[in-house]
BAMI-608947 format. One record per residue: residue in one letter; x, y, z of N, C-alpha, C in turn. Coordinates in steps of 0.05 Angstrom, whole numbers, padded with zeros to 5 digits, always signed. Example, Ala and Ser with C-alpha at 12.3 -4.5 7.8 and 13.67 -1.06 7.14 Angstrom:
% BAMI-608947
a+00264-00114+00156+00246-00090+00156+00264-00066+00156 s+00257-00045+00142+00273-00021+00143+00258+00001+00157 
//
This chain:
% BAMI-608947
q+00095-01009+00317+00100-00989+00340+00122-00993+00361 k+00144-01009+00358+00167-01004+00372+00174-00989+00352 l+00192-00991+00325+00200-00956+00319+00189-00939+00328 y+00154-00936+00327+00153-00917+00331+00160-00900+00365 n+00149-00920+00384+00154-00918+00411+00189-00908+00411 t+00205-00919+00405+00227-00919+00405+00247-00899+00387 k+00236-00885+00368+00251-00871+00349+00234-00846+00341 i+00215-00852+00319+00198-00831+00308+00184-00814+00325 k+00175-00825+00350+00159-00802+00364+00179-00776+00384 y+00198-00799+00385+00230-00789+00407+00227-00765+00387 i+00239-00766+00357+00251-00751+00344+00231-00722+00334 e+00195-00739+00338+00177-00715+00326+00187-00694+00357 e+00190-00705+00384+00184-00682+00404+00203-00677+00406 n+00238-00674+00392+00260-00676+00414+00266-00658+00397 d+00286-00645+00398+00310-00628+00372+00337-00649+00372 v+00336-00649+00349+00350-00675+00338+00377-00660+00328 d+00382-00626+00329+00405-00628+00320+00440-00630+00324 d+00438-00644+00355+00457-00659+00356+00456-00686+00363 m+00434-00700+00342+00439-00734+00353+00458-00740+00324 e+00466-00725+00322+00489-00738+00287+00466-00762+00274 l+00444-00757+00272+00438-00768+00247+00428-00758+00209 v+00434-00789+00200+00434-00770+00180+00407-00782+00159 f+00410-00780+00133+00380-00792+00126+00399-00823+00108 a+00396-00841+00131+00414-00869+00119+00400-00883+00147 e+00398-00909+00135+00393-00930+00158+00409-00953+00152 e+00419-00962+00182+00435-00980+00181+00423-01000+00192 e+00425-01029+00169+00412-01055+00185+00430-01079+00186 y+00423-01090+00214+00440-01109+00218+00437-01141+00221 k+00453-01161+00218+00454-01183+00218+00469-01199+00229 d+00444-01213+00251+00463-01229+00265+00487-01211+00289 g+00480-01188+00303+00484-01166+00319+00504-01156+00303 r+00514-01152+00280+00534-01145+00267+00516-01123+00238 l+00527-01106+00239+00525-01085+00211+00520-01100+00192 d+00498-01101+00174+00502-01108+00153+00505-01096+00131 r+00499-01071+00128+00492-01047+00104+00474-01018+00114 v+00487-01000+00095+00471-00981+00110+00459-00970+00080 i+00437-00965+00087+00411-00958+00062+00401-00926+00062 e+00423-00916+00044+00409-00885+00034+00387-00877+00036 l+00366-00859+00050+00338-00857+00048+00334-00837+00019 i+00357-00822+00014+00350-00810+00000+00375-00801-00022 p+00379-00790-00048+00403-00791-00053+00429-00772-00040 n+00457-00788-00032+00477-00778-00019+00469-00775+00014 g+00443-00788+00021+00431-00783+00043+00456-00790+00070 a+00479-00815+00066+00496-00816+00082+00510-00790+00099 r+00510-00769+00084+00527-00746+00073+00507-00721+00084 i+00480-00729+00093+00458-00698+00097+00454-00708+00119 a+00459-00693+00132+00453-00689+00163+00415-00681+00172 v+00409-00695+00192+00388-00687+00198+00379-00675+00219 t+00361-00652+00214+00360-00623+00232+00328-00624+00244 n+00329-00598+00262+00305-00591+00267+00294-00590+00246 i+00301-00567+00220+00278-00560+00198+00275-00583+00183 n+00297-00602+00169+00288-00629+00161+00274-00652+00158 k+00270-00645+00195+00258-00686+00210+00243-00697+00193 t+00217-00678+00194+00193-00689+00177+00202-00698+00146 h+00218-00689+00133+00231-00701+00108+00239-00730+00110 y+00262-00723+00135+00272-00749+00139+00253-00772+00157 l+00235-00761+00165+00217-00788+00174+00207-00795+00155 n+00195-00783+00133+00172-00784+00113+00193-00803+00088 a+00224-00808+00091+00238-00822+00075+00241-00847+00085 l+00238-00846+00114+00243-00872+00130+00222-00896+00130 a+00197-00874+00140+00163-00883+00129+00169-00901+00108 q+00179-00888+00083+00179-00895+00055+00196-00916+00049 f+00215-00926+00060+00235-00943+00058+00221-00968+00078 k+00218-00972+00103+00200-00987+00118+00181-00993+00100 l+00157-00978+00097+00143-00993+00084+00137-01003+00062 a+00157-00989+00040+00152-00990+00016+00181-01013-00004 r+00203-00980+00005+00225-00995-00006+00238-01022+00001 r+00239-01026+00021+00250-01050+00038+00229-01077+00024 v+00204-01078+00023+00194-01099+00013+00182-01095-00026 q+00197-01080-00033+00190-01076-00057+00193-01099-00080 e+00204-01129-00072+00208-01143-00082+00178-01166-00085 e+00176-01169-00053+00142-01176-00053+00127-01158-00057 i+00129-01133-00058+00097-01124-00074+00105-01131-00104 d+00118-01121-00105+00125-01131-00146+00110-01155-00145 a+00123-01176-00131+00107-01201-00138+00079-01208-00128 f+00070-01194-00119+00040-01192-00107+00032-01185-00124 l+00035-01162-00146+00022-01149-00163+00024-01160-00181 k+00043-01172-00181+00042-01189-00212+00019-01210-00218 g+00024-01227-00189-00005-01251-00191-00025-01240-00191 l-00030-01207-00175-00056-01190-00167-00071-01184-00199 n-00054-01176-00217-00050-01170-00239-00054-01198-00258 e-00052-01224-00253-00065-01245-00274-00086-01254-00276 l-00095-01234-00246-00130-01241-00245-00142-01216-00248 i-00138-01194-00240-00149-01171-00248-00134-01157-00264 p-00137-01154-00286-00121-01132-00302-00124-01112-00294 d-00095-01096-00293-00083-01066-00280-00107-01043-00287 n-00119-01047-00316-00144-01023-00328-00161-01030-00313 l-00170-01053-00300-00194-01057-00280-00185-01046-00256 l-00165-01047-00243-00159-01035-00214-00160-01008-00214 s-00150-01004-00244-00149-00965-00235-00175-00962-00242 i-00183-00974-00240-00215-00959-00238-00214-00944-00208 f-00210-00959-00183-00221-00956-00161-00194-00944-00150 d-00208-00927-00130-00190-00918-00112-00178-00931-00083 e-00161-00924-00060-00153-00947-00045-00172-00954-00025 n-00188-00930-00018-00214-00936-00005-00231-00961-00012 e-00244-00954-00047-00257-00969-00059-00244-01001-00058 l-00218-01003-00063-00215-01018-00072-00207-01042-00043 e-00204-01025-00021-00197-01042+00005-00236-01050+00006 l-00257-01040+00006-00277-01039+00009-00283-01063+00000 l-00278-01076-00030-00281-01097-00040-00265-01120-00029 i-00250-01110-00023-00227-01142-00021-00237-01143+00004 c-00243-01130+00023-00244-01136+00060-00261-01134+00062 g-00284-01108+00054-00317-01117+00063-00311-01091+00083 s-00344-01085+00089-00353-01070+00103-00356-01074+00138 s-00341-01053+00157-00347-01058+00178-00368-01039+00198 n-00386-01036+00168-00406-01005+00177-00433-01023+00182 y-00442-01028+00204-00466-01046+00216-00491-01026+00219 s-00510-01029+00208-00543-01020+00206-00563-01038+00214 i-00566-01033+00239-00591-01039+00249-00613-01048+00239 t-00616-01024+00221-00647-01020+00208-00639-01037+00186 e-00619-01038+00167-00608-01049+00146-00605-01068+00157 l-00604-01089+00175-00610-01115+00174-00636-01117+00182 r-00649-01099+00197-00679-01113+00192-00691-01114+00166 e-00695-01104+00150-00698-01099+00127-00685-01124+00109 n-00663-01133+00125-00650-01159+00107-00651-01181+00116 h-00665-01196+00131-00661-01215+00149-00687-01242+00145 t-00679-01269+00155-00704-01292+00147-00710-01291+00176 i-00731-01308+00186-00736-01315+00213-00750-01345+00211 s-00744-01362+00231-00757-01388+00227-00765-01392+00255 g-00790-01389+00257-00806-01403+00289-00826-01377+00280 s-00855-01384+00298-00872-01363+00301-00889-01373+00316 s-00872-01392+00344-00881-01385+00369-00887-01361+00389 a-00908-01363+00400-00911-01329+00420-00884-01333+00433 e-00877-01354+00450-00847-01356+00455-00827-01337+00437 f-00828-01346+00426-00801-01341+00399-00810-01308+00403 t-00830-01303+00383-00838-01276+00378-00829-01255+00403 q-00829-01261+00425-00825-01245+00448-00800-01242+00453 v-00777-01270+00443-00749-01272+00442-00733-01252+00419 l-00757-01253+00400-00741-01240+00372-00738-01212+00380 e-00770-01192+00393-00777-01169+00408-00755-01162+00427 w-00738-01177+00441-00719-01179+00453-00694-01167+00434 f-00689-01185+00421-00665-01190+00402-00660-01162+00391 w-00690-01145+00386-00680-01130+00376-00671-01105+00387 m-00684-01103+00412-00677-01079+00430-00651-01089+00441 i-00642-01112+00454-00622-01115+00456-00603-01099+00428 i-00596-01118+00410-00568-01108+00393-00575-01071+00385 s-00602-01067+00393-00599-01035+00385-00580-01015+00393 g-00573-01035+00432-00557-01027+00447-00528-01029+00436 f-00521-01047+00418-00496-01051+00419-00478-01033+00401 t-00453-01026+00417-00433-01015+00395-00428-01035+00365 q-00409-01019+00354-00401-01029+00325-00377-01054+00332 e-00365-01056+00352-00355-01076+00358-00375-01106+00368 d-00384-01093+00382-00412-01109+00384-00421-01129+00358 m-00437-01103+00336-00447-01112+00325-00430-01135+00306 g-00396-01126+00307-00378-01142+00295-00378-01173+00305 r-00375-01176+00326-00388-01201+00345-00395-01216+00341 l-00420-01200+00333-00452-01215+00331-00452-01226+00307 l-00444-01209+00281-00439-01220+00250-00407-01239+00258 q-00387-01243+00271-00370-01255+00274-00386-01285+00276 f-00395-01278+00296-00410-01305+00308-00434-01320+00295 t-00453-01310+00286-00473-01315+00262-00460-01336+00229 t-00430-01318+00216-00425-01322+00193-00406-01332+00188 g-00387-01324+00209-00364-01343+00207-00343-01304+00200 c-00358-01289+00198-00336-01266+00190-00353-01242+00207 s-00326-01230+00208-00333-01200+00218-00338-01174+00199 l-00343-01187+00177-00347-01160+00152-00363-01172+00133 l-00368-01147+00136-00394-01150+00110-00393-01151+00080 p-00404-01154+00052-00403-01150+00032-00405-01117+00033 p-00402-01117+00011-00397-01089+00007-00426-01074+00003 a-00445-01083-00005-00462-01069+00002-00479-01079+00017 g-00466-01091+00043-00482-01093+00078-00489-01111+00068 f-00517-01125+00088-00533-01136+00094-00554-01152+00069 a-00548-01126+00055-00568-01135+00034-00562-01154+00007 e-00521-01157+00019-00514-01175-00002-00499-01197+00013 l-00508-01207+00047-00504-01229+00046-00511-01251+00040 n-00504-01279+00028-00517-01287+00023-00505-01321+00032 p-00522-01343+00043-00552-01339+00050-00553-01307+00070 k-00586-01299+00072-00591-01272+00082-00587-01281+00122 f-00585-01263+00136-00578-01262+00161-00610-01279+00171 q-00604-01307+00180-00629-01317+00199-00624-01323+00232 i-00650-01314+00229-00658-01309+00264-00670-01342+00260 t-00671-01359+00276-00682-01386+00290-00681-01389+00315 a-00710-01401+00302-00722-01407+00348-00714-01443+00345 a-00699-01431+00381-00678-01457+00383-00702-01473+00399 p-00703-01505+00399-00725-01522+00420-00708-01515+00445 t-00695-01501+00458-00681-01499+00485-00686-01480+00506 y-00688-01488+00515-00688-01463+00548-00666-01449+00560 g-00656-01430+00563-00653-01407+00590-00611-01417+00573 v-00608-01428+00550-00579-01436+00553-00569-01420+00525 l-00550-01415+00522-00532-01392+00499-00546-01398+00471 p-00540-01379+00459-00546-01381+00432-00525-01400+00425 t-00542-01412+00389-00517-01429+00381-00525-01422+00349 a-00502-01422+00340-00494-01416+00307-00490-01434+00286 h-00496-01430+00268-00498-01446+00243-00482-01427+00226 t-00461-01427+00218-00445-01407+00195-00449-01416+00178 c-00439-01431+00164-00453-01443+00136-00473-01433+00129 f-00496-01422+00150-00529-01414+00137-00526-01378+00148 n-00517-01381+00160-00506-01340+00166-00534-01344+00186 q-00536-01366+00204-00565-01373+00222-00554-01374+00256 i-00568-01353+00274-00563-01362+00298-00590-01367+00306 c-00591-01379+00331-00607-01400+00331-00613-01384+00373 l-00638-01368+00370-00655-01369+00404-00665-01383+00418 p-00656-01397+00439-00671-01405+00454-00692-01398+00467 t-00700-01399+00486-00725-01386+00501-00716-01383+00525 y-00722-01341+00533-00706-01335+00562-00738-01330+00575 r-00729-01328+00603-00743-01315+00625-00757-01279+00622 s-00723-01268+00603-00734-01242+00610-00708-01237+00594 s-00712-01206+00580-00691-01191+00567-00663-01191+00571 e-00664-01199+00608-00634-01190+00616-00629-01220+00620 e-00638-01239+00624-00621-01261+00623-00618-01271+00589 m-00632-01264+00574-00620-01260+00547-00594-01247+00537 q-00599-01223+00548-00588-01207+00541-00553-01220+00550 q-00551-01226+00582-00529-01235+00586-00519-01261+00575 a-00539-01282+00569-00533-01304+00547-00507-01291+00521 l-00522-01283+00511-00518-01268+00478-00497-01257+00484 m-00494-01237+00500-00467-01226+00497-00445-01253+00510 i-00446-01274+00526-00423-01284+00538-00420-01297+00500 a-00437-01312+00482-00440-01334+00465-00421-01311+00443 i-00434-01290+00437-00413-01276+00422-00394-01261+00423 r-00381-01265+00452-00356-01246+00452-00340-01281+00464 e-00344-01293+00470-00336-01314+00478-00329-01338+00462 g-00350-01333+00445-00357-01361+00431-00338-01360+00404 n-00331-01340+00393-00323-01335+00375-00338-01338+00347 q-00339-01359+00336-00355-01366+00311-00374-01375+00310 g-00376-01399+00339-00393-01405+00343-00415-01422+00342 f-00396-01438+00319-00412-01458+00309-00415-01485+00336 a-00441-01492+00334-00457-01509+00356-00444-01507+00387 l-00441-01480+00384-00440-01477+00409-00460-01474+00436 v-00456-01493+00456-00481-01492+00472-00468-01494+00502 
//
């Protein structure tokens, strides 16, 4: 972010013909010039102009994000290939691989309704459950991520969504009244107390998911 604000953004938006830039990057160590890295062959002799500045910025990004950490990238890939052969990795594009490794942040309330379990059957809990669905139907994706984090300990879903969550998302009646919801992340379980109104419940739920982080044993 600092590099973008102090250098890249300025180059994009301004005249660079008189800036005396070249296709090279200086690296400093202990306040002194340590080395000069050419971004392209003979880059130290090629001036950056308004015509080629996009090429310069692309070369700079390639150096900052790849070439400079190539040794670390190679070590990571070597370790990854020991677990997953390259011929299997090559099946996936970058988006599919990210989904498999990181999970999904696409939260569907309809899918959650179809893939959850309930523990509790009292009339009071039936009302609380009705309020719960009403409240989360107005949640943003960010708030749904917080609810998932609070209940399961992770804000991301498996690639197949709530259907693949194990154990299932569990909504349980808590033997308490008017306090904050609690959660047991080992069981993907949220425990909902009894409330006097949907407004009271919404306030308690929002405090819990926004302030309680993972929410384990939050009271």
